[in-house]
C-alpha positions in Angstrom: -123.5 57.0 95.5 -123.3 54.3 92.9 -123.6 56.9 90.1 -120.7 58.9 91.5 -118.6 55.8 91.8 -119.3 54.9 88.1 -118.6 58.4 87.0 -115.3 58.5 89.0 -114.3 55.2 87.4 -115.0 56.5 83.9 -112.8 59.5 84.6 -109.9 57.6 86.2 -110.2 54.4 84.2 -106.8 53.5 82.6 -106.6 53.2 78.9 -106.9 49.8 77.3 -103.2 49.7 76.3 -102.3 50.2 80.0 -104.6 47.3 81.1 -103.2 45.1 78.4 -99.6 45.8 79.4 -100.4 45.1 83.1 -102.0 41.7 82.3 -99.3 40.6 79.9 -96.5 41.7 82.2 -97.5 38.8 84.4 -95.0 36.9 82.3 -92.3 39.1 83.8 -93.6 38.4 87.3 -93.4 34.7 86.6 -89.8 34.9 85.5 -88.8 37.1 88.4 -90.5 34.9 91.0 -88.5 31.9 89.9 -85.3 34.0 89.9 -85.9 35.1 93.5 -87.0 31.8 94.8 -85.0 29.0 93.2 -81.6 29.9 94.8 -83.2 29.9 98.3 -85.2 26.8 97.6 -82.0 24.7 96.8 -80.6 25.6 100.3 -83.7 24.8 102.3 -83.3 21.9 104.8 -86.3 19.9 103.5 -85.1 20.3 100.0 -81.8 18.6 101.0 -83.8 16.0 102.9 -85.8 15.2 99.8 -83.0 15.2 97.2 -79.9 14.9 99.3 -77.0 17.3 99.3 -76.0 18.7 95.9 -72.6 19.9 94.8 -72.0 23.5 93.7 -71.9 22.5 90.0 -75.2 20.5 90.3 -76.7 23.4 92.2 -75.7 25.8 89.4 -77.2 23.4 86.8 -80.4 23.1 88.7 -80.8 26.8 89.1 -79.8 27.7 85.6 -81.5 24.9 83.7 -84.6 27.0 83.2 -82.5 29.6 81.3 -80.8 27.0 79.2 -84.0 25.5 77.9 -85.5 28.9 77.7 -82.9 30.0 75.1 -84.0 27.3 72.7 -87.6 28.3 72.0 -86.7 32.0 72.3 -84.8 31.7 69.0 -87.9 30.6 67.0 -90.7 32.0 69.2 -90.6 35.2 67.2 -91.2 33.3 63.9 -94.3 31.6 65.5 -95.5 35.0 66.7 -95.0 36.5 63.2 -97.3 33.8 61.9 -99.8 33.2 64.7 -99.7 36.3 66.7 -97.9 37.4 69.9 -100.8 36.5 72.2 -101.1 32.9 70.9 -97.4 32.2 71.6 -97.6 33.9 75.0 -100.6 31.7 75.9 -98.8 28.6 74.6 -95.7 29.4 76.6 -97.8 30.0 79.8 -99.5 26.6 79.4 -96.2 24.8 79.0 -95.0 26.7 82.1 -98.0 25.3 84.0 -96.9 21.8 83.1 -93.4 22.5 84.3 -94.3 24.1 87.5 -96.7 21.2 88.4 -93.9 18.8 87.8 -91.5 20.9 90.0 -94.1 21.1 92.8 -94.8 17.3 92.8 -91.2 16.1 92.3 -89.8 13.5 94.7 -86.7 12.8 92.7 -84.2 15.2 91.3 -84.6 14.1 87.7 -88.3 14.9 87.8 -87.5 18.3 89.2 -85.0 18.9 86.4 -87.5 17.9 83.7 -90.1 20.2 85.3 -87.6 23.1 85.2 -86.8 22.3 81.6 -90.5 22.6 80.7 -90.9 25.8 82.7 -87.9 27.2 80.8 -89.3 26.3 77.5 -92.6 28.1 78.4 -90.9 31.2 79.7 -88.5 31.4 76.8 -91.4 31.3 74.3 -93.5 33.9 76.1 -91.0 36.4 77.4 -89.6 37.7 74.1 -93.2 38.2 72.8 -94.3 40.0 76.0 -91.9 42.9 75.3 -92.6 42.9 71.6 -96.4 42.9 72.1 -96.2 45.9 74.6 -93.8 47.7 72.3 -96.4 47.5 69.4 -99.5 48.6 71.4 -97.8 51.4 73.3 -98.1 55.1 72.2 -94.7 56.6 71.5 -95.0 59.1 74.3 -95.5 56.3 76.9 -93.6 53.5 75.2 -90.7 53.6 77.7 -93.1 53.3 80.7 -95.1 50.5 79.3 -92.3 48.5 77.8 -90.4 48.7 81.1 -93.5 47.4 83.0 -92.6 43.7 82.5 -89.2 44.5 84.0 -90.9 46.2 87.0 -92.9 43.0 87.3 -89.7 40.9 87.2 -88.3 42.9 90.2 -91.7 42.5 92.0 -91.5 38.8 91.3 -88.0 38.6 92.7 -89.1 40.4 95.8 -92.2 38.1 96.1 -90.0 35.0 95.6 -87.5 36.0 98.3 -90.2 36.6 100.9 -92.3 33.6 99.9 -89.2 31.5 100.7 -88.4 33.4 103.8 -91.9 32.6 105.1 -92.1 29.0 103.8 -88.7 27.9 105.2 -90.4 28.0 108.6 -92.9 25.3 107.5 -91.9 22.0 109.1 -92.5 19.8 106.1 -91.8 19.4 102.4 -94.4 22.1 101.7 -91.7 24.6 102.6 -90.0 24.2 99.2 -93.0 23.0 97.2 -95.1 26.1 98.0 -93.2 28.5 95.7 -93.7 26.2 92.8 -97.4 26.0 93.5 -97.6 29.8 93.4 -95.8 29.9 90.1 -98.4 27.5 88.7 -101.2 29.8 89.6 -99.4 32.8 88.0 -98.9 30.8 84.8 -102.6 30.0 84.6 -103.5 33.7 85.2 -101.3 34.7 82.3 -102.8 32.2 80.0 -106.3 33.5 80.8 -105.2 37.1 80.3 -104.3 36.3 76.7 -108.0 35.8 76.0 -108.9 39.2 77.4 -106.6 41.6 75.6 -106.6 42.4 71.8 -104.0 41.5 69.3 -101.3 43.9 68.3 -102.7 46.4 65.7 -99.4 46.5 63.9 -99.3 42.7 63.6 -102.9 42.7 62.3 -101.9 45.3 59.7 -98.9 43.3 58.7 -101.2 40.4 57.9 -103.7 42.7 56.1 -106.4 42.4 58.8 -107.3 46.0 58.8 -110.8 45.9 60.1 -109.6 43.9 63.2 -106.7 46.3 63.5 -109.1 49.2 63.8 -111.2 47.4 66.3 -108.0 46.6 68.3 -107.0 50.2 68.3 -110.4 51.2 69.6 -110.2 48.6 72.4 -106.7 49.7 73.3 -107.8 53.4 73.5 -105.1 54.7 71.2 -105.8 58.3 70.5 -106.8 59.5 67.0 -103.7 61.7 66.9 -101.4 58.8 67.6 -103.1 56.7 64.9 -102.7 59.4 62.3 -99.1 60.1 63.4 -97.7 56.6 63.6 -100.0 54.1 62.0 -101.5 56.0 59.0 -98.6 55.0 56.8 -99.0 51.4 57.8 -102.7 51.5 56.8 -101.7 52.5 53.2 -98.7 50.2 52.9 -98.9 47.0 50.9 -98.5 44.0 53.3 -95.2 42.2 52.7 -95.2 38.7 51.2 -95.1 35.8 53.6 -91.8 34.1 53.8 -90.6 30.8 55.4 -89.4 30.6 59.0 -85.8 30.1 57.9 -86.0 33.0 55.5 -87.3 35.3 58.1 -84.5 34.3 60.5 -81.8 34.9 57.9 -83.3 38.2 56.8 -82.6 39.9 60.1 -78.9 39.6 59.2 -79.2 41.1 55.8 -77.5 44.4 55.0 -80.8 46.2 55.5 -81.4 45.1 59.1 -77.9 44.0 60.2 -77.0 47.1 62.3 -80.3 47.0 64.2 -80.1 43.2 64.7 -76.5 43.6 66.0 -77.5 46.2 68.5 -80.3 44.2 69.8 -78.2 41.1 70.2 -75.4 42.9 71.8 -77.7 44.8 74.3 -79.7 41.8 75.5 -76.7 39.5 75.5 -74.0 41.6 77.1 -76.0 43.4 79.7 -76.6 40.0 81.4 -72.9 39.3 81.4 -72.3 42.0 84.0 -73.1 39.3 86.6 -76.6 40.4 87.8 -78.0 36.9 87.8 -75.1 35.6 89.8 -75.9 38.3 92.4 -79.7 37.6 92.4 -79.7 33.8 92.3 -76.9 33.3 94.8 -77.5 36.3 97.1 -77.7 34.1 100.3 -74.3 32.6 99.3 -72.7 35.9 98.6 -73.9 37.4 101.9 -72.7 34.4 103.8 -69.3 34.6 102.0 -69.1 38.2 103.1 -69.6 37.3 106.7 -73.3 37.3 107.5 -74.6 34.2 109.4 -75.9 31.5 107.2 -79.6 30.6 107.0 -82.3 33.0 108.1 -80.0 36.1 108.3 -78.9 35.5 104.7 -82.5 35.1 103.5 -83.5 38.3 105.3 -80.5 40.1 103.7 -81.6 38.8 100.3 -85.2 39.9 101.0 -84.0 43.4 102.0 -82.1 43.6 98.7 -85.3 42.5 96.9 -87.3 45.3 98.6 -84.6 47.9 97.6 -84.6 46.5 94.0 -88.4 47.1 93.8 -88.1 50.5 95.4 -85.4 51.7 92.9 -87.3 50.2 90.0 -90.4 52.2 90.6 -88.8 55.7 89.9 -86.9 54.1 87.1 -90.2 52.9 85.6 -91.8 56.3 86.1 -89.0 58.2 84.5 -88.3 55.7 81.7 -89.5 58.2 79.1 -87.7 61.2 80.7 -84.2 59.7 80.9 -82.5 59.0 77.7 -81.6 55.5 76.7 -78.0 56.5 76.5 -78.0 58.2 79.8 -79.2 55.0 81.5 -76.5 53.0 79.7 -73.6 55.3 80.6 -74.5 55.9 84.2 -75.4 52.3 84.8 -72.2 51.0 83.1 -70.0 53.2 85.2 -71.7 52.2 88.5 -71.7 48.5 87.7 -68.0 48.4 86.7 -67.0 50.3 89.8 -69.0 48.0 92.2 -67.6 44.8 90.7 -64.0 46.0 90.7 -64.4 47.3 94.3 -65.7 43.9 95.5 -62.9 42.0 93.6 -60.3 44.3 95.0 -61.5 43.8 98.6 -61.3 40.0 98.3 -58.0 40.0 96.4 -56.3 42.1 99.1 -57.7 39.9 101.9 -59.6 42.8 103.4 -62.8 40.8 104.1 -63.1 38.9 107.3 -66.2 37.2 108.5 -66.0 38.1 112.2 -64.3 41.5 112.2 -63.4 44.6 110.2 -65.3 46.9 107.9 -64.3 45.0 104.8 -67.3 42.7 104.9 -69.7 45.7 105.2 -68.0 47.4 102.2 -68.7 44.2 100.2 -72.3 43.9 101.3 -73.0 47.6 100.5 -71.3 47.2 97.1 -73.5 44.2 96.3 -76.6 46.2 97.2 -75.4 49.2 95.1 -74.6 46.9 92.1 -78.1 45.3 92.1 -79.8 48.7 92.6 -77.8 50.3 89.8 -78.6 47.5 87.4 -82.3 47.6 88.2 -82.5 51.3 87.7 -80.6 51.4 84.4 -79.6 48.4 82.4 -82.5 46.2 83.4 -85.0 48.8 82.1 -83.3 50.2 79.0 -82.0 46.9 77.6 -85.3 45.3 76.8 -86.9 48.6 75.7 -84.1 49.4 73.3 -83.8 45.9 71.8 -87.6 45.9 70.9 -88.0 49.4 69.6 -85.0 49.5 67.2 -86.5 46.7 65.0 -88.9 47.2 62.1 -92.3 45.5 62.3 -91.4 42.9 59.7 -88.4 41.7 61.7 -89.2 42.8 65.2 -90.5 39.4 66.4 -87.7 37.4 64.8 -84.9 39.7 65.8 -86.2 40.2 69.3 -86.7 36.5 69.9 -83.1 35.8 68.8 -81.8 38.5 71.1 -83.9 37.2 74.0 -82.6 33.7 73.2 -79.1 35.0 73.5 -80.0 36.8 76.7 -81.3 33.5 78.1 -78.1 31.8 77.1 -75.9 34.4 78.8 -78.1 34.3 81.9 -77.6 30.5 82.0 -73.8 30.9 81.5 -73.6 33.4 84.5 -75.9 31.3 86.7 -74.1 28.0 86.1 -70.6 29.4 86.4 -71.0 31.7 89.4 -71.0 29.0 92.1 -68.1 27.3 90.4 -66.1 30.6 90.3 -66.9 31.4 93.9 -65.7 27.9 95.1 -62.4 28.4 93.2 -61.7 32.0 93.9 -63.3 34.7 96.1 -62.5 37.5 93.7 -62.0 36.2 90.1 -65.7 36.3 89.2 -66.0 39.9 90.3 -63.1 41.1 88.1 -64.5 39.1 85.2 -67.9 40.6 85.4 -66.5 44.1 86.0 -64.4 43.8 82.8 -67.4 42.6 80.8 -69.4 45.6 82.1 -66.7 48.0 81.1 -66.5 46.5 77.6 -70.3 46.7 77.1 -70.3 50.3 78.3 -67.6 51.3 75.8 -69.3 49.6 72.8 -72.7 51.0 73.5 -71.4 54.5 74.1 -69.9 54.5 70.6 -72.6 52.7 68.6 -76.0 53.2 70.4 -78.2 55.9 68.9 -80.8 57.6 71.1 -84.4 56.5 70.5 -86.4 58.1 73.4 -89.5 60.0 72.3 -89.5 58.7 68.7 -92.3 56.7 67.2 -91.4 53.1 66.0 -91.9 54.2 62.4 -89.6 57.2 62.7 -86.9 55.1 64.4 -86.9 52.8 61.4 -86.7 55.7 58.9 -83.7 57.0 60.9 -81.9 53.7 60.7 -82.6 53.4 57.0 -81.0 56.8 56.4 -78.2 56.7 59.0 -77.2 53.1 59.6 -74.6 52.8 62.3 -72.5 50.5 60.3 -72.5 52.8 57.3 -71.4 55.7 59.4 -68.3 53.8 60.6 -67.6 52.6 57.0 -67.8 56.2 55.8 -65.2 57.3 58.3 -62.9 54.4 57.5 -63.3 55.0 53.8 -62.4 58.7 54.4 -59.3 57.6 56.2 -58.2 55.2 53.4 -57.0 58.1 51.3 -54.7 57.3 48.5 -54.1 60.7 47.0 -56.1 62.7 44.5 -57.1 66.2 43.6 -57.6 68.5 46.5 -61.1 68.4 47.8 -62.0 69.9 51.2 -65.7 69.7 52.1 -66.8 72.5 54.3 -68.4 71.1 57.5 -70.9 73.1 59.4 -72.0 72.6 63.0 -75.3 71.1 61.9 -73.9 68.8 59.3 -74.6 70.6 56.1 -72.0 70.9 53.4 -71.3 74.2 51.8 -69.6 72.8 48.8 -66.1 71.8 47.6 -63.0 73.6 46.8 -62.9 75.7 43.6 -62.1 73.8 40.6 -63.1 70.4 41.9 -65.1 68.5 39.4 -66.3 65.9 41.9 -69.7 66.1 43.6 -70.4 66.2 47.2 -73.3 64.7 48.9 -75.0 67.2 51.3 -77.0 64.7 53.3 -77.0 65.4 57.0 -75.6 62.6 59.2 -76.1 62.4 63.0 -73.3 61.1 65.1 -73.4 57.6 66.4 -74.5 58.5 69.9 -76.7 61.5 68.9 -74.7 63.7 71.3 -72.3 65.6 69.2 -72.1 67.5 65.9 -72.9 65.5 62.7 -70.6 64.1 60.2 -70.8 66.1 57.1 -70.7 65.0 53.5 -68.3 62.5 52.1 -66.3 63.5 49.1 -64.8 61.2 46.5 -61.2 62.0 45.8 -59.5 60.9 42.6 -56.3 61.7 40.6 -52.7 61.8 41.6 -52.4 65.3 43.1 -51.2 65.3 46.7 -53.8 66.8 49.0 -54.9 66.9 52.6 -58.3 66.0 54.2 -59.5 67.2 57.6 -62.2 65.1 59.1 -64.1 65.9 62.3 -65.8 62.8 63.7 -67.3 62.9 67.1 -69.0 59.7 68.4 -70.4 60.3 71.8 -68.6 63.5 72.7 -65.2 62.2 71.8 -63.7 64.2 69.0 -61.1 62.6 66.7 -59.2 64.8 64.3 -57.5 63.0 61.6 -55.2 64.8 59.2 -54.0 62.9 56.2 
């Protein structure tokens, strides 16, 4: 019997990279638990008895402080990880979070609670950006989407656990009702710190620092297949490690012309996807449901818990199919759904169609809130963090991703601190604002976001080096800035190859194939230099994301 069990375990045992991803994803659970619990905690009766009633602005500051302080270390945590390793920084962040959670759980005055939340934010900011980068670097290309989206699945699981922990603890007739969630967060932080001792360092980070023997041992522990090593990491084994640079130099390098387009995409993705208002919905779900007409107190908590269960339920298939759905598909479908939900809710309130005791308007708003949160969890929440990590090269991945995560923390804080203020001033203004920001984010990413699903990290970097998004736009604009010259009409084929120039033209044509910005349409063919004073015409077919623009000059 024992032999058969051991044999079955050997057959079904998950690979080392899966176990490592699960353990390190506890950082996502920690962040999600606080997100799901803190809004409910601030409305508990014993919380108000301990600290007194708090205004909407002070409530917003208390809830969002963890994100404000989390943005500060996130900006330089990548530099520390580049020097000391991702696991070292994750462990340090987890230990700082332990200190913060202990202070929150033991607080008897509001300033102590705020200091504790500040420490917890510093710890989470330092560890979260490195959680996604670490998993990105250990994951095989075929499973990268699944594994990198695992922390986000843990975030949603943490939100669900936070809601229902508070739903149960609110019935405790003592101060333990609001202290218990902070005690649980302390235990999760300790477990994350211990996990960093168990899992191996990133092989790509070890190779970057010329520790090749350790890298090979790490690959063996992670269970990366020989085919994967030969396909993706063989070139790294033969490359000369880059020279060490200062922290400031590594930060400024991500904005150099070589990396600017990738850095811009990462910053935009992680910054703007948060401005759709998701944190306002998650943090203040009890308030939103009460505003829509549900009874305050337990009913609102239960409604928030139901939304947490649905978030977790929709995140599971999104996690499973992360490597089957394209990154652009998730962005487009999610952006359309998020924009529609926010505009619908805003319109219902603006037209005074929502009444707390009668009518179907309140149920339309409640359903729209559920649909908004579910759409975000299934699309933008998953693809945002995957994409921001995988588009960066190994030498700037930690720095660029940490800056992007810092920007994401800041925009989270901005949404969390302003949402209760907006809601107290206007019942519909915040929804129209978040809907417009979602629409703007959708349009920009549709135009400038290349597809990366199924590509290895190394091949993604080679693609960016050959076809930088910024260069494509510059080529189009330079083609439109035509000032006359000898007639030169490049022949453009469907697959982007150039068949040459017009007879008699003494200028050369570059026949390099260029993919369109979105990867959905025909490529942009060669660019031809035009000189002289002869009047001519140029026909350009440029199709970013299925939108064809024909320009005749």
